[in-house]
NUPA-524065 format. One record per atom (N, C-alpha, C): residue in one letter; y, z, x. Coordinates in steps of 0.1 Angstrom, whole numbers, plus 2048, in hexadecimal, padded with zeros to 3 digits. Layout:
BEGIN
AYZX;...
***
This chain:
BEGIN
M58756763B;M59056263B;M58A55463B;L58E54C639;L58A53C630;L59353463B;Q59052B63F;Q59652064B;Q593512644;Y59E50D643;Y59A4FE63C;Y59D4F6646;A5914EA642;A5954DD64D;A59F4D664D;S5A94D0656;S5B14C5651;S5AE4B7653;F5B84AB64C;F5B44A564B;F5B349A655;T5B74A265E;T5BA49566C;T5AB49A672;G5A64A7673;G5994A767B;G5904A9678;F5914A5667;F58249D65E;F58548F661;I58E487662;I58F47966B;I588479677;R58F48067F;R58A48068B;R57A48568C;T57648C685;T56A48F68B;T56048267D;I561478676;I55C46B675;I55E46767F;L569463684;L56845768F;L56245E698;I55F46D69D;I55546E6AA;I5484696A2;L54446A696;L53846A696;L534459693;I53D45068E;I53A444690;I53A43D69C;L5424446A7;L5424406B2;L5364436BA;I53144B6B6;I5214516B9;I51A44A6B7;Y5164456AD;Y50B43D6A1;Y51042F6AD;Y51A4246AC;Y51B4196B0;Y51841A6BE;G5194276C6;G5194296D9;G5044276D7;V50242E6D4;V4F54326D0;V4EB4246CA;K4F041B6C8;K4ED4126C0;K4F24036CA;I4F84036CE;I4F83FA6DA;I4F24006E9;L4F140C6E9;L4EB4116F3;L4D840E6EF;S4D74106E3;S4C84096DF;S4C44006E2;R4CC3F56E2;R4CB3E26DF;R4CA3DF6EF;L4D43E96F8;L4D13E8708;L4C13EC70F;F4C03F9706;F4B4401713;F4A73FD70A;A4A73FA6FE;A49D3F76F1;A4933EF6F9;P4933DF700;P48B3D9702;P4883E0713;V4903E671B;V48C3E9729;V4823F3726;L481401719;L47A406714;L46D402713;M46A3F770C;M4603F3701;M4593EF710;R4593E6718;R4583DE727;R44E3EC72A;F4573F8730;F4543FE739;F445406731;V44740A724;V43B411719;V42C40271A;A4323FB71B;A4273EE71A;A4203E872A;K4283F2736;K4253EE73B;K4193FE741;K41C40973C;K41641573F;K408412736;A40640C72B;A3FE40C720;A3F540172D;E3F93F572E;E3F03ED736;E3E83F273E;Q3EE3FA748;Q3E9400756;Q3DC40A750;R3E1415742;R3D841D73E;R3CA41673B;F3CF40D735;F3C340372E;F3BB3FA739;G3C03F473F;G3B73EF74F;G3B33FD758;Q3B9403758;Q3B2412760;Q3A0415758;Q3A4418746;Q39841A743;Q390411742;F393401742;F38A3F4743;F3853F8753;N3863F875E;N3813FA769;N37440576C;Q37D40F763;Q371420766;Q369419759;Q36940F74D;Q35E40E74B;Q355405750;Q35B3FC757;Q34D3EF761;Q34C3F9768;K351401772;K34840677C;K33E40F774;Q33F41676B;Q33241F765;Q328415761;Q32B40675D;Q323401755;Q31B3F8766;Q3203F976E;Q31C3F577A;Q3133FD783;S318408782;S30F414787;S306417784;A305417777;A2F541976B;A2F041176C;Q2F440076F;Q2E83F676C;Q2E93F377E;K2DC3F2782;K2D83F0793;K2D53E2792;E2DB3D879E;E2DA3CA7A0;E2CC3C979E;G2CB3B8795;G2BC3B8791;G2B33BE787;E2BB3C6780;E2B33CF774;E2B83CC76C;I2AC3C675E;I2B63C4753;I2B13CA746;S2BA3CE73E;S2BB3D8730;S2BC3D1729;I2B53D371E;I2BA3CB70E;I2BA3D7705;D2C53D66FF;D2C63E06F5;D2C53D86EA;K2BA3DE6DF;K2B93DB6D5;K2B53E56CD;T2B93E26BF;T2B13EE6B9;T2A43E96AE;P2993EF6AC;P28D3ED6A8;P2903E469A;K2893DE693;K28B3D7686;K28A3E4682;Q28D3E0672;Q2823EE66A;Q27E3E765E;N2723EB65F;N2663E6658;N26C3E9644;K2703D963F;K2733DD633;K26B3DA62C;T2683E4625;T25F3E1617;T2663E1607;S25B3D8600;S2623D55F4;S25F3DA5EB;N2653DB5DC;N2603E35D4;N2573DA5CB;K24F3DD5C9;K2423D45C2;K2493D85AC;N24B3DE5AE;N2523E35A0;N25D3E1599;V2663D05A2;V26E3CE59E;V26E3C1594;G2673B6590;G2643B1586;G25C3A6589;E25C39C580;E25738D585;E261388589;Y25E37E593;Y263373596;Y26536B58D;V27036658C;V27235857E;V27634C588;D27134058A;D272337591;D28032A588;Y287324587;Y28E320583;Y293312588;E29330657E;E2992FD580;E2A72F757A;E2B02F0588;E2BD2EA57D;E2B92E1573;I2BE2DD566;I2C22D455F;I2CC2D0560;D2CA2C455F;D2D62B7560;D2DB2B5555;
***
């Protein structure tokens, strides 16, 4: 047995969907700034905690008055003698 939708039921469904769409749109405009502030505050707290932990680790690893220099040793660059001859040039006016 098939049932057919009435025209009034169809219009009623369309109106309900439109009301829901505009309701969500209005509520998102009201609550989006509050939500964004909350997310930004949480991210700031998380980054601050990570920064403080990193600072504490660096301070505990290095004692006061101790000096540490982090340098990579220079690599000896060898030139290839088989490249060709060097030609000196002059500019001509």
